[in-house]
The first five atom37 places (N, CA, C, CB, O) and aatype in JSON, in Angstrom:
{
  "aatype": [12, 6, 18, 6, 13, 1, 1, 2, 15, 10, 3, 7, 16, 0, 16, 0, 9, 13, 15, 12, 3, 8, 6, 19, 10, 7, 1, 17, 13, 15, 6, 6, 10, 7, 5, 3, 3, 3, 9, 9, 7, 6, 10, 12, 2, 19, 9, 0, 11, 10, 5, 5, 7, 6, 0, 7, 18, 13, 5, 10, 19, 7, 15, 3, 13, 16, 10, 6, 12, 3, 13, 6, 5, 19, 1, 19, 13, 0, 2, 19, 9, 7, 13, 2, 6, 3, 18, 3, 10, 6, 3, 7, 12, 15, 10, 18, 3, 0, 6, 15, 15, 4, 15, 4, 7, 10, 3, 3, 13, 0, 16, 0, 10, 9, 15, 17, 1, 11, 13, 10, 3, 6, 7, 3, 7, 11],
  "atom_mask": [
    [1, 1, 1, 1, 1],
    [1, 1, 1, 1, 1],
    [1, 1, 1, 1, 1],
    [1, 1, 1, 1, 1],
    [1, 1, 1, 1, 1],
    [1, 1, 1, 1, 1],
    [1, 1, 1, 1, 1],
    [1, 1, 1, 1, 1],
    [1, 1, 1, 1, 1],
    [1, 1, 1, 1, 1],
    [1, 1, 1, 1, 1],
    [1, 1, 1, 0, 1],
    [1, 1, 1, 1, 1],
    [1, 1, 1, 1, 1],
    [1, 1, 1, 1, 1],
    [1, 1, 1, 1, 1],
    [1, 1, 1, 1, 1],
    [1, 1, 1, 1, 1],
    [1, 1, 1, 1, 1],
    [1, 1, 1, 1, 1],
    [1, 1, 1, 1, 1],
    [1, 1, 1, 1, 1],
    [1, 1, 1, 1, 1],
    [1, 1, 1, 1, 1],
    [1, 1, 1, 1, 1],
    [1, 1, 1, 0, 1],
    [1, 1, 1, 1, 1],
    [1, 1, 1, 1, 1],
    [1, 1, 1, 1, 1],
    [1, 1, 1, 1, 1],
    [1, 1, 1, 1, 1],
    [1, 1, 1, 1, 1],
    [1, 1, 1, 1, 1],
    [1, 1, 1, 0, 1],
    [1, 1, 1, 1, 1],
    [1, 1, 1, 1, 1],
    [1, 1, 1, 1, 1],
    [1, 1, 1, 1, 1],
    [1, 1, 1, 1, 1],
    [1, 1, 1, 1, 1],
    [1, 1, 1, 0, 1],
    [1, 1, 1, 1, 1],
    [1, 1, 1, 1, 1],
    [1, 1, 1, 1, 1],
    [1, 1, 1, 1, 1],
    [1, 1, 1, 1, 1],
    [1, 1, 1, 1, 1],
    [1, 1, 1, 1, 1],
    [1, 1, 1, 1, 1],
    [1, 1, 1, 1, 1],
    [1, 1, 1, 1, 1],
    [1, 1, 1, 1, 1],
    [1, 1, 1, 0, 1],
    [1, 1, 1, 1, 1],
    [1, 1, 1, 1, 1],
    [1, 1, 1, 0, 1],
    [1, 1, 1, 1, 1],
    [1, 1, 1, 1, 1],
    [1, 1, 1, 1, 1],
    [1, 1, 1, 1, 1],
    [1, 1, 1, 1, 1],
    [1, 1, 1, 0, 1],
    [1, 1, 1, 1, 1],
    [1, 1, 1, 1, 1],
    [1, 1, 1, 1, 1],
    [1, 1, 1, 1, 1],
    [1, 1, 1, 1, 1],
    [1, 1, 1, 1, 1],
    [1, 1, 1, 1, 1],
    [1, 1, 1, 1, 1],
    [1, 1, 1, 1, 1],
    [1, 1, 1, 1, 1],
    [1, 1, 1, 1, 1],
    [1, 1, 1, 1, 1],
    [1, 1, 1, 1, 1],
    [1, 1, 1, 1, 1],
    [1, 1, 1, 1, 1],
    [1, 1, 1, 1, 1],
    [1, 1, 1, 1, 1],
    [1, 1, 1, 1, 1],
    [1, 1, 1, 1, 1],
    [1, 1, 1, 0, 1],
    [1, 1, 1, 1, 1],
    [1, 1, 1, 1, 1],
    [1, 1, 1, 1, 1],
    [1, 1, 1, 1, 1],
    [1, 1, 1, 1, 1],
    [1, 1, 1, 1, 1],
    [1, 1, 1, 1, 1],
    [1, 1, 1, 1, 1],
    [1, 1, 1, 1, 1],
    [1, 1, 1, 0, 1],
    [1, 1, 1, 1, 1],
    [1, 1, 1, 1, 1],
    [1, 1, 1, 1, 1],
    [1, 1, 1, 1, 1],
    [1, 1, 1, 1, 1],
    [1, 1, 1, 1, 1],
    [1, 1, 1, 1, 1],
    [1, 1, 1, 1, 1],
    [1, 1, 1, 1, 1],
    [1, 1, 1, 1, 1],
    [1, 1, 1, 1, 1],
    [1, 1, 1, 1, 1],
    [1, 1, 1, 0, 1],
    [1, 1, 1, 1, 1],
    [1, 1, 1, 1, 1],
    [1, 1, 1, 1, 1],
    [1, 1, 1, 1, 1],
    [1, 1, 1, 1, 1],
    [1, 1, 1, 1, 1],
    [1, 1, 1, 1, 1],
    [1, 1, 1, 1, 1],
    [1, 1, 1, 1, 1],
    [1, 1, 1, 1, 1],
    [1, 1, 1, 1, 1],
    [1, 1, 1, 1, 1],
    [1, 1, 1, 1, 1],
    [1, 1, 1, 1, 1],
    [1, 1, 1, 1, 1],
    [1, 1, 1, 1, 1],
    [1, 1, 1, 1, 1],
    [1, 1, 1, 0, 1],
    [1, 1, 1, 1, 1],
    [1, 1, 1, 0, 1],
    [1, 1, 1, 1, 1]
  ],
  "atom_positions": [
    [[90.47, 97.79, 97.26], [90.3, 99.16, 97.7], [91.63, 99.63, 98.29], [89.13, 99.28, 98.74], [92.15, 99.05, 99.24]],
    [[92.16, 100.68, 97.69], [93.42, 101.24, 98.17], [93.17, 102.58, 98.82], [94.44, 101.37, 97.01], [92.24, 103.31, 98.45]],
    [[94.01, 102.9, 99.79], [93.86, 104.18, 100.47], [95.2, 104.64, 101.01], [92.82, 104.08, 101.6], [96.14, 103.86, 101.16]],
    [[95.23, 105.93, 101.3], [96.44, 106.55, 101.85], [95.99, 107.62, 102.83], [97.35, 107.16, 100.72], [95.01, 108.32, 102.6]],
    [[96.71, 107.74, 103.92], [96.41, 108.76, 104.91], [97.55, 109.77, 104.94], [96.2, 108.13, 106.32], [98.73, 109.41, 104.87]],
    [[97.18, 111.03, 105.04], [98.17, 112.1, 105.08], [97.84, 113.06, 106.21], [98.23, 112.86, 103.73], [96.7, 113.18, 106.64]],
    [[98.88, 113.72, 106.68], [98.7, 114.72, 107.74], [99.26, 116.05, 107.24], [99.39, 114.28, 109.07], [100.38, 116.11, 106.73]],
    [[98.48, 117.12, 107.41], [98.91, 118.46, 107.05], [99.96, 118.9, 108.07], [97.71, 119.46, 107.01], [99.69, 118.94, 109.27]],
    [[101.15, 119.23, 107.58], [102.24, 119.58, 108.5], [102.03, 120.94, 109.16], [103.56, 119.59, 107.75], [102.67, 121.23, 110.18]],
    [[101.15, 121.77, 108.61], [100.92, 123.09, 109.2], [99.92, 123.06, 110.34], [100.44, 124.04, 108.14], [100.15, 123.64, 111.4]],
    [[98.8, 122.37, 110.12], [97.76, 122.38, 111.16], [97.49, 121.01, 111.78], [96.48, 122.92, 110.59], [96.68, 120.91, 112.7]],
    [[98.14, 119.96, 111.29], [98.0, 118.64, 111.88], [96.76, 117.87, 111.48], [0.0, 0.0, 0.0], [96.53, 116.77, 111.99]],
    [[95.93, 118.42, 110.59], [94.71, 117.72, 110.2], [95.04, 116.48, 109.38], [93.78, 118.64, 109.41], [95.97, 116.47, 108.58]],
    [[94.27, 115.44, 109.61], [94.46, 114.18, 108.91], [93.48, 114.1, 107.74], [94.26, 112.98, 109.87], [92.33, 114.53, 107.84]],
    [[93.96, 113.55, 106.63], [93.15, 113.4, 105.43], [93.28, 111.97, 104.93], [93.57, 114.41, 104.33], [94.37, 111.4, 104.9]],
    [[92.15, 111.4, 104.53], [92.13, 110.06, 103.95], [91.84, 110.18, 102.46], [91.06, 109.16, 104.65], [90.95, 110.92, 102.05]],
    [[92.6, 109.46, 101.67], [92.43, 109.46, 100.22], [92.22, 108.01, 99.8], [93.66, 110.11, 99.47], [93.07, 107.16, 100.04]],
    [[91.07, 107.74, 99.18], [90.74, 106.39, 98.75], [90.75, 106.3, 97.23], [89.36, 105.97, 99.31], [90.59, 107.3, 96.54]],
    [[90.93, 105.09, 96.72], [91.01, 104.85, 95.29], [89.69, 105.15, 94.59], [91.43, 103.42, 95.02], [88.64, 105.32, 95.22]],
    [[89.78, 105.21, 93.26], [88.61, 105.5, 92.44], [87.47, 104.54, 92.8], [88.96, 105.38, 90.94], [87.7, 103.38, 93.12]],
    [[86.28, 105.03, 92.74], [85.04, 104.34, 93.12], [84.85, 104.27, 94.63], [85.04, 102.94, 92.55], [83.8, 103.82, 95.1]],
    [[85.84, 104.71, 95.4], [85.71, 104.75, 96.86], [86.08, 106.12, 97.42], [86.6, 103.67, 97.49], [86.32, 106.26, 98.62]],
    [[86.14, 107.14, 96.55], [86.56, 108.47, 96.98], [85.71, 109.0, 98.13], [86.49, 109.44, 95.83], [86.22, 109.68, 99.02]],
    [[84.44, 108.68, 98.12], [83.55, 109.2, 99.16], [83.96, 108.68, 100.54], [82.09, 108.81, 98.86], [83.71, 109.34, 101.55]],
    [[84.57, 107.51, 100.6], [85.08, 107.01, 101.88], [86.16, 107.94, 102.43], [85.63, 105.58, 101.73], [86.22, 108.18, 103.63]],
    [[87.0, 108.45, 101.55], [88.02, 109.39, 101.99], [87.41, 110.64, 102.59], [0.0, 0.0, 0.0], [87.88, 111.14, 103.62]],
    [[86.38, 111.16, 101.95], [85.7, 112.33, 102.49], [85.02, 112.0, 103.8], [84.67, 112.88, 101.48], [85.04, 112.81, 104.73]],
    [[84.41, 110.81, 103.89], [83.74, 110.42, 105.13], [84.76, 110.3, 106.27], [82.98, 109.09, 104.95], [84.54, 110.84, 107.36]],
    [[85.86, 109.6, 106.02], [86.9, 109.46, 107.06], [87.41, 110.83, 107.48], [88.06, 108.59, 106.55], [87.54, 111.11, 108.67]],
    [[87.71, 111.7, 106.51], [88.32, 113.0, 106.8], [87.35, 113.98, 107.43], [88.88, 113.6, 105.54], [87.7, 114.67, 108.39]],
    [[86.12, 114.05, 106.9], [85.19, 115.09, 107.3], [84.2, 114.67, 108.38], [84.43, 115.56, 106.1], [83.93, 115.44, 109.3]],
    [[83.65, 113.48, 108.28], [82.63, 113.04, 109.23], [83.26, 112.36, 110.45], [81.65, 112.08, 108.55], [82.94, 112.7, 111.59]],
    [[84.14, 111.42, 110.21], [84.76, 110.67, 111.3], [85.86, 111.49, 111.97], [85.33, 109.34, 110.79], [85.92, 111.6, 113.2]],
    [[86.72, 112.05, 111.15], [87.8, 112.87, 111.68], [88.65, 112.12, 112.69], [0.0, 0.0, 0.0], [88.98, 110.95, 112.48]],
    [[89.0, 112.78, 113.76], [89.88, 112.2, 114.77], [89.11, 111.84, 116.04], [91.01, 113.15, 115.1], [89.7, 111.78, 117.12]],
    [[87.81, 111.6, 115.91], [86.95, 111.32, 117.06], [87.13, 109.87, 117.51], [85.47, 111.6, 116.72], [86.51, 108.96, 116.96]],
    [[87.97, 109.67, 118.51], [88.29, 108.32, 118.98], [87.07, 107.61, 119.56], [89.39, 108.39, 120.03], [86.98, 106.38, 119.49]],
    [[86.12, 108.35, 120.13], [84.92, 107.73, 120.68], [84.08, 107.08, 119.58], [84.08, 108.77, 121.44], [83.6, 105.96, 119.75]],
    [[83.91, 107.79, 118.47], [83.12, 107.23, 117.36], [83.87, 106.06, 116.72], [82.82, 108.32, 116.3], [83.26, 105.06, 116.37]],
    [[85.18, 106.19, 116.58], [85.96, 105.09, 116.03], [85.79, 103.85, 116.9], [87.47, 105.48, 115.92], [85.59, 102.75, 116.37]],
    [[85.87, 104.0, 118.21], [85.67, 102.88, 119.12], [84.28, 102.29, 119.02], [0.0, 0.0, 0.0], [84.12, 101.07, 119.03]],
    [[83.27, 103.15, 118.93], [81.89, 102.68, 118.78], [81.74, 101.89, 117.49], [80.91, 103.86, 118.8], [81.1, 100.84, 117.48]],
    [[82.31, 102.39, 116.4], [82.22, 101.68, 115.12], [82.92, 100.32, 115.19], [82.83, 102.52, 114.0], [82.42, 99.35, 114.63]],
    [[84.05, 100.25, 115.86], [84.75, 98.96, 116.01], [83.88, 97.97, 116.78], [86.1, 99.16, 116.72], [83.85, 96.79, 116.45]],
    [[83.19, 98.44, 117.81], [82.29, 97.58, 118.58], [81.12, 97.1, 117.72], [81.76, 98.31, 119.82], [80.74, 95.93, 117.78]],
    [[80.56, 98.0, 116.93], [79.44, 97.64, 116.06], [79.9, 96.62, 115.02], [78.86, 98.88, 115.35], [79.19, 95.64, 114.76]],
    [[81.06, 96.83, 114.44], [81.59, 95.88, 113.46], [81.74, 94.49, 114.08], [82.94, 96.37, 112.9], [81.38, 93.49, 113.46]],
    [[82.27, 94.42, 115.29], [82.41, 93.13, 115.97], [81.05, 92.46, 116.17], [83.12, 93.31, 117.33], [80.92, 91.26, 115.96]],
    [[80.05, 93.24, 116.56], [78.71, 92.68, 116.76], [78.11, 92.2, 115.45], [77.79, 93.72, 117.4], [77.46, 91.16, 115.41]],
    [[78.32, 92.96, 114.36], [77.82, 92.54, 113.05], [78.5, 91.25, 112.61], [78.05, 93.65, 112.01], [77.84, 90.35, 112.1]],
    [[79.81, 91.16, 112.8], [80.55, 89.97, 112.4], [80.16, 88.74, 113.21], [82.04, 90.21, 112.54], [80.21, 87.62, 112.7]],
    [[79.77, 88.94, 114.47], [79.38, 87.83, 115.34], [77.89, 87.51, 115.25], [79.76, 88.14, 116.77], [77.42, 86.6, 115.93]],
    [[77.16, 88.26, 114.44], [75.73, 88.03, 114.3], [74.9, 88.57, 115.44], [0.0, 0.0, 0.0], [73.72, 88.23, 115.56]],
    [[75.47, 89.41, 116.28], [74.74, 89.99, 117.4], [73.97, 91.25, 117.01], [75.7, 90.33, 118.53], [73.14, 91.74, 117.78]],
    [[74.22, 91.76, 115.82], [73.5, 92.91, 115.28], [73.3, 92.66, 113.8], [74.27, 94.27, 115.54], [74.07, 91.93, 113.17]],
    [[72.26, 93.26, 113.23], [71.98, 93.03, 111.82], [72.21, 94.24, 110.94], [0.0, 0.0, 0.0], [72.44, 94.11, 109.74]],
    [[72.14, 95.44, 111.54], [72.22, 96.66, 110.74], [72.61, 97.82, 111.64], [70.87, 96.95, 110.03], [72.24, 97.86, 112.82]],
    [[73.35, 98.74, 111.08], [73.75, 99.95, 111.81], [73.76, 101.11, 110.84], [75.14, 99.77, 112.49], [74.18, 100.97, 109.69]],
    [[73.31, 102.26, 111.31], [73.33, 103.47, 110.5], [73.83, 104.64, 111.34], [71.93, 103.79, 109.92], [73.43, 104.81, 112.49]],
    [[74.72, 105.43, 110.75], [75.23, 106.64, 111.39], [75.04, 107.79, 110.41], [76.74, 106.48, 111.8], [75.7, 107.85, 109.37]],
    [[74.13, 108.7, 110.74], [73.84, 109.84, 109.88], [74.68, 111.02, 110.35], [72.32, 110.2, 109.89], [74.57, 111.47, 111.49]],
    [[75.52, 111.51, 109.47], [76.36, 112.65, 109.77], [75.81, 113.91, 109.14], [0.0, 0.0, 0.0], [74.71, 113.9, 108.59]],
    [[76.57, 114.98, 109.21], [76.09, 116.24, 108.65], [76.06, 116.21, 107.13], [76.97, 117.38, 109.13], [75.17, 116.82, 106.53]],
    [[77.01, 115.53, 106.49], [77.05, 115.47, 105.03], [76.89, 114.06, 104.46], [78.34, 116.06, 104.55], [76.43, 113.9, 103.33]],
    [[77.26, 113.05, 105.24], [77.26, 111.68, 104.74], [76.58, 110.74, 105.73], [78.69, 111.21, 104.47], [76.54, 111.0, 106.94]],
    [[76.06, 109.65, 105.2], [75.46, 108.6, 106.02], [76.26, 107.31, 105.81], [73.96, 108.38, 105.66], [76.63, 106.97, 104.69]],
    [[76.52, 106.62, 106.9], [77.2, 105.33, 106.89], [76.18, 104.26, 107.25], [78.42, 105.31, 107.88], [75.48, 104.39, 108.25]],
    [[76.09, 103.22, 106.43], [75.23, 102.07, 106.73], [76.09, 100.81, 106.72], [74.05, 101.96, 105.7], [76.94, 100.63, 105.84]],
    [[75.87, 99.94, 107.69], [76.61, 98.69, 107.76], [75.66, 97.54, 108.04], [77.71, 98.75, 108.85], [74.71, 97.67, 108.82]],
    [[75.92, 96.41, 107.39], [75.25, 95.17, 107.77], [76.33, 94.1, 107.91], [74.15, 94.76, 106.72], [77.52, 94.42, 107.9]],
    [[75.94, 92.85, 108.03], [76.9, 91.8, 108.35], [77.95, 91.55, 107.27], [76.16, 90.53, 108.61], [78.94, 90.87, 107.52]],
    [[77.74, 92.1, 106.05], [78.73, 91.86, 105.0], [79.15, 93.09, 104.22], [78.21, 90.86, 104.06], [80.15, 93.06, 103.51]],
    [[78.4, 94.17, 104.33], [78.66, 95.32, 103.47], [78.55, 96.65, 104.21], [77.71, 95.32, 102.31], [77.81, 96.78, 105.18]],
    [[79.31, 97.62, 103.73], [79.26, 98.99, 104.23], [78.92, 99.89, 103.05], [80.61, 99.42, 104.91], [79.45, 99.72, 101.95]],
    [[78.05, 100.84, 103.29], [77.69, 101.81, 102.26], [77.81, 103.21, 102.86], [76.25, 101.56, 101.71], [77.33, 103.46, 103.96]],
    [[78.46, 104.11, 102.14], [78.57, 105.51, 102.52], [78.01, 106.33, 101.38], [80.05, 105.92, 102.86], [78.35, 106.1, 100.21]],
    [[77.15, 107.28, 101.7], [76.57, 108.11, 100.65], [76.29, 109.51, 101.17], [75.29, 107.48, 100.1], [76.03, 109.72, 102.35]],
    [[76.35, 110.45, 100.25], [76.06, 111.84, 100.59], [74.58, 111.97, 100.92], [76.44, 112.8, 99.42], [73.73, 111.37, 100.26]],
    [[74.27, 112.73, 101.94], [72.88, 112.88, 102.36], [72.01, 113.51, 101.29], [72.81, 113.71, 103.61], [70.8, 113.29, 101.29]],
    [[72.57, 114.27, 100.37], [71.77, 114.9, 99.31], [71.32, 113.9, 98.26], [72.56, 116.0, 98.66], [70.46, 114.23, 97.45]],
    [[71.88, 112.7, 98.24], [71.46, 111.71, 97.25], [70.02, 111.28, 97.49], [72.38, 110.49, 97.29], [69.36, 110.82, 96.56]],
    [[69.54, 111.42, 98.68], [68.2, 110.97, 99.01], [67.08, 111.79, 98.41], [0.0, 0.0, 0.0], [65.91, 111.49, 98.64]],
    [[67.39, 112.83, 97.64], [66.32, 113.65, 97.1], [65.53, 112.86, 96.07], [66.88, 114.93, 96.47], [66.08, 112.01, 95.37]],
    [[64.24, 113.15, 95.98], [63.36, 112.41, 95.08], [62.77, 113.31, 94.01], [62.24, 111.75, 95.87], [61.57, 113.26, 93.75]],
    [[63.58, 114.12, 93.4], [63.11, 114.99, 92.34], [63.3, 114.28, 91.01], [63.84, 116.35, 92.36], [64.29, 113.58, 90.81]],
    [[62.35, 114.47, 90.12], [62.48, 113.93, 88.77], [63.13, 114.98, 87.89], [61.11, 113.49, 88.2], [62.69, 116.13, 87.85]],
    [[64.16, 114.59, 87.2], [64.83, 115.49, 86.28], [64.56, 115.01, 84.87], [66.36, 115.56, 86.57], [64.61, 113.81, 84.59]],
    [[64.28, 115.94, 83.99], [64.01, 115.63, 82.6], [65.34, 115.58, 81.86], [63.05, 116.67, 81.95], [65.82, 116.59, 81.35]],
    [[65.93, 114.39, 81.81], [67.23, 114.22, 81.18], [67.06, 113.55, 79.83], [68.17, 113.39, 82.07], [66.13, 112.77, 79.62]],
    [[67.96, 113.85, 78.92], [67.92, 113.22, 77.61], [68.21, 111.73, 77.75], [68.93, 113.89, 76.65], [68.8, 111.29, 78.74]],
    [[67.77, 110.96, 76.76], [68.02, 109.52, 76.77], [69.52, 109.25, 76.9], [67.46, 108.86, 75.5], [70.33, 109.92, 76.26]],
    [[69.87, 108.29, 77.71], [71.26, 107.92, 77.91], [72.02, 108.81, 78.87], [0.0, 0.0, 0.0], [73.21, 108.6, 79.1]],
    [[71.36, 109.8, 79.44], [72.0, 110.72, 80.38], [71.53, 110.37, 81.79], [71.67, 112.21, 80.03], [70.41, 109.91, 81.99]],
    [[72.4, 110.6, 82.76], [72.03, 110.38, 84.15], [72.8, 111.36, 85.02], [72.3, 108.91, 84.59], [73.81, 111.92, 84.59]],
    [[72.33, 111.56, 86.23], [73.04, 112.42, 87.16], [74.29, 111.69, 87.64], [72.13, 112.82, 88.36], [74.24, 110.49, 87.91]],
    [[75.39, 112.41, 87.76], [76.65, 111.82, 88.18], [76.72, 111.82, 89.7], [77.86, 112.58, 87.58], [76.71, 112.87, 90.33]],
    [[76.79, 110.64, 90.28], [76.89, 110.57, 91.74], [77.95, 109.56, 92.19], [75.54, 110.19, 92.33], [77.94, 109.13, 93.35]],
    [[78.86, 109.19, 91.29], [79.87, 108.19, 91.63], [80.77, 108.64, 92.78], [80.71, 107.87, 90.42], [81.28, 107.8, 93.52]],
    [[80.97, 109.94, 92.93], [81.8, 110.42, 94.02], [80.97, 110.76, 95.25], [82.6, 111.64, 93.58], [81.48, 111.35, 96.2]],
    [[79.69, 110.39, 95.22], [78.8, 110.68, 96.34], [78.33, 109.44, 97.06], [77.6, 111.45, 95.85], [77.69, 109.54, 98.11]],
    [[78.65, 108.27, 96.53], [78.27, 107.04, 97.22], [79.22, 105.92, 96.83], [76.81, 106.65, 96.87], [79.81, 105.92, 95.75]],
    [[79.36, 104.97, 97.73], [80.17, 103.78, 97.44], [79.81, 102.7, 98.44], [81.69, 104.11, 97.48], [79.17, 102.95, 99.46]],
    [[80.24, 101.51, 98.13], [80.07, 100.41, 99.08], [81.33, 99.55, 99.04], [78.8, 99.55, 98.74], [82.09, 99.56, 98.07]],
    [[81.54, 98.83, 100.12], [82.68, 97.92, 100.21], [82.32, 96.84, 101.22], [84.0, 98.69, 100.64], [81.3, 96.93, 101.91]],
    [[83.15, 95.84, 101.29], [82.92, 94.77, 102.25], [83.17, 95.24, 103.68], [0.0, 0.0, 0.0], [83.99, 96.13, 103.92]],
    [[82.47, 94.63, 104.61], [82.62, 94.98, 106.02], [84.06, 94.76, 106.5], [81.65, 94.17, 106.88], [84.6, 95.58, 107.24]],
    [[84.67, 93.66, 106.08], [86.04, 93.37, 106.5], [87.03, 94.41, 105.96], [86.46, 91.97, 106.04], [87.93, 94.84, 106.68]],
    [[86.85, 94.81, 104.7], [87.72, 95.84, 104.13], [87.55, 97.16, 104.87], [87.41, 96.04, 102.63], [88.54, 97.86, 105.13]],
    [[86.32, 97.5, 105.2], [86.07, 98.74, 105.94], [86.71, 98.68, 107.32], [84.55, 99.0, 106.06], [87.32, 99.65, 107.77]],
    [[86.57, 97.53, 107.99], [87.16, 97.37, 109.32], [88.68, 97.53, 109.26], [86.79, 95.99, 109.91], [89.27, 98.16, 110.13]],
    [[89.3, 96.96, 108.24], [90.75, 97.09, 108.07], [91.15, 98.55, 107.87], [91.24, 96.25, 106.88], [92.12, 99.02, 108.46]],
    [[90.39, 99.27, 107.04], [90.67, 100.7, 106.82], [90.48, 101.5, 108.1], [89.76, 101.26, 105.71], [91.26, 102.4, 108.39]],
    [[89.45, 101.17, 108.87], [89.18, 101.88, 110.12], [90.31, 101.66, 111.13], [87.83, 101.43, 110.71], [90.73, 102.6, 111.81]],
    [[90.78, 100.43, 111.23], [91.91, 100.13, 112.12], [93.15, 100.89, 111.68], [92.19, 98.6, 112.15], [93.89, 101.43, 112.51]],
    [[93.39, 100.93, 110.38], [94.54, 101.67, 109.85], [94.42, 103.16, 110.13], [94.69, 101.43, 108.35], [95.42, 103.81, 110.45]],
    [[93.22, 103.7, 110.01], [92.98, 105.12, 110.29], [93.28, 105.43, 111.76], [91.51, 105.5, 109.95], [93.95, 106.41, 112.08]],
    [[92.78, 104.56, 112.64], [93.02, 104.77, 114.08], [94.52, 104.71, 114.38], [92.26, 103.71, 114.92], [95.04, 105.52, 115.15]],
    [[95.21, 103.74, 113.79], [96.65, 103.61, 114.01], [97.38, 104.86, 113.49], [97.2, 102.34, 113.3], [98.28, 105.37, 114.15]],
    [[96.99, 105.34, 112.31], [97.59, 106.55, 111.74], [97.39, 107.74, 112.67], [96.99, 106.86, 110.36], [98.32, 108.51, 112.91]],
    [[96.18, 107.89, 113.2], [95.9, 109.0, 114.11], [96.71, 108.88, 115.39], [94.4, 109.06, 114.45], [97.25, 109.87, 115.89]],
    [[96.8, 107.65, 115.93], [97.57, 107.43, 117.16], [99.05, 107.75, 116.96], [97.42, 105.98, 117.62], [99.69, 108.32, 117.85]],
    [[99.59, 107.39, 115.81], [101.0, 107.69, 115.52], [101.24, 109.19, 115.47], [101.44, 107.04, 114.2], [102.28, 109.68, 115.9]],
    [[100.28, 109.92, 114.93], [100.4, 111.37, 114.84], [100.3, 112.06, 116.18], [0.0, 0.0, 0.0], [100.81, 113.17, 116.37]],
    [[99.62, 111.39, 117.13], [99.47, 111.95, 118.48], [100.61, 111.52, 119.4], [98.14, 111.52, 119.08], [100.64, 111.9, 120.57]],
    [[101.54, 110.75, 118.87], [102.67, 110.3, 119.68], [102.33, 109.15, 120.61], [0.0, 0.0, 0.0], [103.04, 108.92, 121.58]],
    [[101.24, 108.41, 120.32], [100.83, 107.29, 121.18], [101.61, 106.04, 120.85], [99.33, 107.01, 121.04], [101.4, 105.0, 121.47]]
  ]
}
């Protein structure tokens, strides 16, 4: 999983861009997580508890995306994916949702989260 962080030179907003099959993580980092240091700290604590076996599952429901974590995997998905409507699609056709959900290993997510926090801190002059 590859990613890059950028900062808008005009307004200072931070943007995360993740590789194919993980694009939704970029949107989650940029739009849901943003620069909220309290949530970043809470997530780091939860990750430590999951890695140490002190917790089994964590879910954070945002306005557009939901984050789920367990002891080995992280899943991010758009909240609209949860709809249960049946669509009459032709054989071999399916709804495209590859940019609306993804999963990755807990360790990879933790590394990306640490990098995001470091990127934000550098932009704040810390």
